[in-house]
C-alpha positions as CSV (number, residue, x, y, z in Angstrom):
1,X,28.6,-15.7,-10.1
2,X,29.7,-15.5,-6.5
3,X,31.4,-18.6,-5.0
4,X,29.1,-19.9,-2.3
5,X,30.9,-21.3,0.7
6,X,29.6,-24.0,3.0
7,X,27.9,-22.7,6.1
8,X,28.7,-24.4,9.4
9,X,26.6,-24.9,12.6
10,X,29.0,-22.4,14.3
11,X,28.3,-19.8,11.6
12,X,24.6,-20.2,12.2
13,X,25.0,-20.0,16.0
14,X,27.1,-16.9,15.8
15,X,24.6,-15.3,13.3
16,X,21.6,-16.1,15.6
17,X,23.5,-14.6,18.6
18,X,24.2,-11.5,16.4
19,X,20.5,-11.4,15.4
20,X,19.5,-11.6,19.1
21,X,21.6,-8.6,19.8
22,X,18.8,-6.4,18.5
23,X,16.5,-7.6,21.4
24,X,19.2,-6.7,23.9
25,X,19.7,-3.2,22.4
26,X,16.0,-2.5,22.2
27,X,15.6,-3.6,25.9
28,X,18.5,-1.3,26.9
29,X,17.1,1.6,24.9
30,X,13.8,1.4,26.8
31,X,15.6,2.8,29.9
32,X,17.4,5.8,28.3
33,X,15.3,6.7,25.3
34,X,12.7,8.9,27.1
35,X,15.5,11.2,28.2
36,X,16.5,12.2,24.7
37,X,14.6,13.9,21.9
38,X,14.1,10.7,19.9
39,X,11.8,12.3,17.4
40,X,14.1,15.2,16.5
41,X,15.6,14.9,13.1
42,X,19.3,15.9,13.0
43,X,20.6,17.8,10.0
44,X,21.1,15.4,7.1
45,X,19.9,12.4,9.1
46,X,16.9,10.5,10.5
47,X,15.4,10.7,13.9
48,X,16.0,7.9,16.3
49,X,12.3,6.8,16.2
50,X,12.4,6.7,12.3
51,X,15.5,4.5,12.4
52,X,13.9,2.2,14.9
53,X,10.6,2.0,12.9
54,X,12.6,1.2,9.7
55,X,14.5,-1.6,11.5
56,X,11.2,-3.1,12.7
57,X,9.5,-2.7,9.3
58,X,12.5,-4.3,7.5
59,X,12.5,-7.4,9.8
60,X,8.7,-7.8,9.8
61,X,7.7,-6.9,6.2
62,X,10.8,-7.8,4.2
63,X,13.4,-10.2,5.8
64,X,10.9,-12.5,7.5
65,X,8.5,-12.9,4.5
66,X,11.4,-13.4,2.0
67,X,12.9,-16.0,4.3
68,X,9.5,-17.8,4.5
69,X,9.1,-17.6,0.7
70,X,12.4,-19.4,0.2
71,X,10.7,-22.5,1.7
72,X,7.1,-22.1,0.5
73,X,7.9,-21.4,-3.2
74,X,9.6,-24.0,-5.2
75,X,11.5,-21.6,-7.4
76,X,14.5,-19.2,-7.2
77,X,13.5,-16.0,-5.3
78,X,14.7,-12.9,-7.1
79,X,14.9,-9.9,-4.8
80,X,14.5,-7.5,-7.7
81,X,10.9,-8.7,-8.0
82,X,10.2,-7.8,-4.4
83,X,10.0,-4.1,-3.3
84,X,13.0,-3.3,-1.2
85,X,12.0,-2.5,2.4
86,X,13.4,1.1,2.2
87,X,11.1,1.9,-0.7
88,X,8.2,0.0,0.8
89,X,8.7,1.8,4.1
90,X,8.7,5.2,2.4
91,X,5.3,4.3,0.8
92,X,3.8,2.8,4.0
93,X,1.5,5.1,5.9
94,X,0.5,3.0,8.9
95,X,4.1,2.8,10.3
96,X,4.0,6.2,11.9
97,X,3.8,5.0,15.5
98,X,4.9,7.9,17.7
99,X,5.1,6.0,21.1
100,X,8.8,5.0,21.3
101,X,8.1,2.4,23.9
102,X,5.6,0.7,21.6
103,X,8.1,0.8,18.8
104,X,10.8,-0.9,21.0
105,X,8.3,-3.5,22.1
106,X,7.3,-4.2,18.5
107,X,11.0,-4.6,17.6
108,X,11.5,-7.1,20.4
109,X,8.3,-9.1,19.6
110,X,9.0,-9.2,15.8
111,X,12.7,-10.1,16.4
112,X,11.7,-13.0,18.6
113,X,9.4,-14.2,15.8
114,X,12.1,-14.1,13.2
115,X,14.6,-15.7,15.6
116,X,12.2,-18.6,16.0
117,X,12.0,-18.9,12.2
118,X,15.9,-19.0,12.1
119,X,16.0,-21.8,14.6
120,X,13.8,-23.9,12.3
121,X,16.1,-23.6,9.3
122,X,18.5,-26.5,8.7
123,X,22.1,-26.1,7.8
124,X,21.5,-27.1,4.2
125,X,18.6,-24.7,3.9
126,X,20.8,-21.8,5.0
127,X,22.7,-22.5,1.7
128,X,19.6,-22.0,-0.5
129,X,20.2,-19.6,-3.3
130,X,18.4,-16.3,-4.0
131,X,19.3,-13.6,-6.5
132,X,20.0,-10.2,-5.0
133,X,18.9,-6.9,-6.4
134,X,21.9,-6.8,-8.8
135,X,21.2,-10.4,-10.1
136,X,24.1,-12.0,-8.1
137,X,23.4,-15.3,-6.4
138,X,23.6,-15.2,-2.7
139,X,22.7,-17.7,0.0
140,X,19.8,-17.3,2.4
141,X,22.4,-17.0,5.1
142,X,24.1,-14.0,3.3
143,X,20.7,-12.4,2.8
144,X,19.7,-12.4,6.4
145,X,23.3,-11.6,7.5
146,X,22.8,-8.3,5.5
147,X,19.8,-7.5,7.8
148,X,22.0,-7.8,10.9
149,X,24.8,-5.8,9.3
150,X,22.4,-2.9,8.4
151,X,20.9,-3.0,11.8
152,X,24.3,-2.8,13.5
153,X,25.0,0.3,11.4
154,X,21.7,1.9,12.4
155,X,22.1,1.0,16.1
156,X,25.6,2.6,16.0
157,X,24.0,5.8,14.6
158,X,21.3,5.6,17.3
159,X,23.8,5.1,20.1
160,X,25.9,8.1,18.8
161,X,22.7,10.3,18.7
162,X,21.8,9.2,22.2
163,X,25.3,10.0,23.5
164,X,25.2,13.4,21.7
165,X,21.8,14.3,23.2
166,X,22.8,13.1,26.7
167,X,26.0,15.2,26.5
168,X,24.1,18.2,25.3
169,X,21.7,17.8,28.2
170,X,24.6,17.4,30.7
171,X,26.3,20.5,29.3
172,X,23.0,22.5,29.6
173,X,22.7,21.4,33.2
174,X,26.2,22.6,33.9
175,X,25.5,25.9,32.3
176,X,22.3,26.3,34.3
177,X,24.1,25.3,37.5
178,X,26.9,27.9,36.9
179,X,24.4,30.6,36.0
180,X,22.5,29.8,39.2
181,X,25.6,30.0,41.3
182,X,26.6,33.3,39.7
183,X,23.2,34.8,40.5
184,X,23.5,33.6,44.1
185,X,27.0,34.9,44.6
186,X,26.1,38.3,43.0
187,X,23.4,38.9,45.7
C-alpha cells in the first residue's frame, strides 16, 4: 500500500495552475496550428489532431466523471472497473472532429469545466482514496495529477511536431528561394 501524504493548499494551487496550462497552450496553438499539417501522422506516432482529441476525450469522458463519482458514490472507486480513456477513445466513433479550431475550442471549454470542479474540492476531499488500475491506493489528487502529467508529455510531442513542421516549411521556402534566384541569374 502506498503511503498517502497530506496535501496542502499550496499543492492544490500549484496543481490548478498546472491544469490551467492546457488552456494557455490550446489558445497559443490556435495561432500556429493552421500553418502545419496537423492531421499528418508521423511514422510511429500520432497526428497532432489525434493527440489533441485524445486529451479532450480524456478530460471530458474520464477524469471529470471519475472525479465527480468520488463525491456522488459512497464507496471506493476502483479504476479497473472503469474503461481507461485510451481504450474508450479507440472505441469511440463520434470523436473524429477534423476541424482543428473546433477541437482546440472544445479543449478550452472542457478544461474550464473541470477547473471549476477542482475549485469546489476541499483539501480533505483531495485526499480521498481510489484504487488505480493495478490495485494500488492513490488519492484523488494523485489521480488528476496523472492527467496533467500525461497532457504535458503530449503537449511536448505536439510542440516538437509543430517545430519540425515549421522548420521543414522554412527549409522548403529557402530551397525555393535559392532555386528562383538561380533561374533568374541564369537568364
